[in-house]
N, C-alpha and C positions, 0 to 999 in steps of 0.2 A: 792322596792327602794336601794340601793349598797348606804352604807354610805361612805366617803373618809375620813379615820383614818387619825388626822393630830397628832404628838407631841404636848405635852402639852407644855408649855412654862413657868417656874417661873419663880421669882423673887431667884437669889441663897442664897443672907447673906439678910436676912429682919431683922435682931438686932444683936448687938455684943455677945451675946451669942451664936447664929446661927456661927458666923464666927468662933470665938474660938472653936466650937465641931467642925467645919468641918475643923479647920488646925490641932486639937488632931487627927483627925481621918484620917488624909491621909498623914499628914506630914513625917514620915518614911518612907511610901510607896514609894513617892515621891521621898524622897532622893536617896530610895535604886534604882527606877530607873535610875537617874541622875547617879549614881556609876556604872548602867549597860553599859553608854555609855564612861565608862573610867573615871569619872570626880574621882577627891577626895572627901573624906566627906565634907571636909569645900567649894568646888566650888558646890556642891550638893547642901550643905543648903543655901548658896546664891542665888541661883537659885531660889531654891524653895519659900525662903522666898520672893524675889522678886517675885514671880507669885501671891505669896499670899495678896503682897502688893498691885499687880494690881487689883486683886478679890478685895479687900477692895475699893480701891479708885474709881473701876466700879459699884461699890455695888448696888447704885439705877438704874442701865442703863443695867447693866448685867442679860441678861436672858438665860436659858440653859433649855433643852429640860428634861427627865426624870433620866438621869444618870450623875449625877455629875461628879462622880470618872471617867467615860470615858473624860467628859471636860477636869479635873482636869490632866488628864495622855496625852492625848494628846495634851495641853498646854505645859505640862513640856518638852514633846521630842520636842515639837519646840523650845523651851527656851534651851535645850540644843545641838539642831541640832546648832542654830544660834551661838553656843557659842564656839562649836568645831570649826564650819566655822571662826570663827572670832582668835582663837586661831592660828589656821592652818595660816591664812594668816599673823599674825603677827609671826610664827615661820619660815616662806617661806624664810626669808631673812637671818636669822642665819642658815637654816639649808643648803642656796646656799651657805653659807660660809665655813661651815664644811662639806659638801657633802664628801670632797675628803680622810674626816678623816673615812668614814664607808667603812668597808670590804666590795667587790664585791659581793661576798657570798648574805651577809644578805642583801646589796641591791637590790639582784635579789630576792631573796626570799620577802622582804616588797612587790615589785613591780608587783609580783604573785599573793600576798595575795589583794590587792589591786584589779589587774583584776580582782579576784573570786569575792569579793563582788561585782565588778561593775556587773558581770556577773548575779548574783542574785540578785541584785537591778533590773537590767532591766526584770530579768523574773518576780518578782512581778509586776513593773509597768505593763508590759503587760498585768496583767492576767484578765478574767471579774471583771466588778467592786466589785457585791459582794464577791467575792473570796478574792480581794485584801484587802475590807476593815474589812472582816473575819480573814484573817493572819495577818494585822497590829495589829488589837484592840488584837491577842492571840497574839502572840512574843513580839512585842511591848511595849503593854501597858498594857501586864499582866492582861488581862481580863481571868475568865473562859469561857467554850464553856457556861455555863446555863446564865450567865451574858451578853454573846454578842446574844445570843438565843432571849432572854428578850429585849436587846437596837433594835437589827434589824427586832424583830417581826417574827422570824423564829421559826421552831424545833430544838431541841439542835442534834437531828440526822443530821438534813439539816447542822450547822455548823460541826458536826463530820465529815461527807462526803464532805466540805468543805474541813476542814482542810486535813483531807488525801489525797486527790487527789494534792493538792497543793504540801505537802511534796513530794509525789511520784512524781511529774514533778520537785523540786528543786533539786530532789535525782539523777536524770538520767543529769539532767542538769549540777550538778556540777565533775558525773561521768565523762559525752563529755569532760568536758573540762579539765577535771585532763588527761584523753586520749589521746588529744591532745598537752598539755606541755608534756608529758613522750616523 
């Protein structure tokens, strides 16, 4: 009889000491993640603090699987994206008013960069689910191949193989995009 494995879920914060330990173990890494999204140090600190405040407020009901680090990084990534989206909407009106001040060459380069980002994003979105998840955990959440293998219950070699094929595909897509633009 084959037993179906399900990830254990546990209460993340059982005491104030647990919370403090979690905070001190992950605060700096989460702040660095925020800064990789282009946030200032203060903005990143604010988002990490908000994340931990939310975690504390939900401590009794929040259940997380085996890897709290993956949960925290995913939550921080989502907060960064929401923050940037709000800033983008706020800045859209300002940029509309000052668009005539931007040199045309800079504007074209900016638009081409955005187009390439969109091409890469779409390529990642169309990857098979496991490759997509491995790529996101590695590149966006900063997890090692060993940590990813543990979370996804795969061998490290499988994770390496998926990342290698994904990176090859992205290189080809970027090269094709650059050839079209030339």
